[in-house]
Residue, then its C-alpha position, 0 to 999 in steps of 0.5 A: m105925338s102932339f096933344a090937343y086942348t079944346v075950349q068950347g064957348e057958347f053964349e046966350d047973347a051974340a054981343v057977348a060972343a062977339e066981345w069974347v071973339g075979339w078978346l081972343q083975337h086981340g091977345h088971348l090966343a097969342d097969350v096961350l101960344a106964349g104959354g106953350a101952345r104950338e097952334a091956336v085955331l078959332v072955329q065958329l060953330s054957330a052964331v053963338k057957339f065957338e071952339v078954340r083948338y090948341r095944339f101942344a107938343d105933348a102932354a108934358a108941354f100941356a101940363a107945364y101950360e096948365r101949371d105956369a100960364a093957365p091959372k092967370l089966363r083962365a082967371e082973366g077970362l072968367a073975370k071978363f066972361p062969367a056965367t052970369r053974362g050967359v056964358k057956358m064954357a067946356r074944356s076937353t083934352g086928348e092925345i092926337l093920334t093922327a094929323l094930316t096936312r097938305 
């Protein structure tokens, strides 16, 4: 079964949120796909809260991503969107037990 990696971002300033969304859409999501994810979905939860849902083939593929690609990508994100800009990030991971598509 595949593996889920979710990043949630919440922003104090809508302009910073819009900048983050643009950064995701114009490179970062593709970079995570290049690093091993099979799917990347950006979801807007409110005007200033978002979730990015990545799917990996399995936990081993995610571990390889964390080892090889994530350090550089996370450092880039932290440099552009530090907590001092009113950004709160949270990450979660888990095994996908059921996924239905139509």
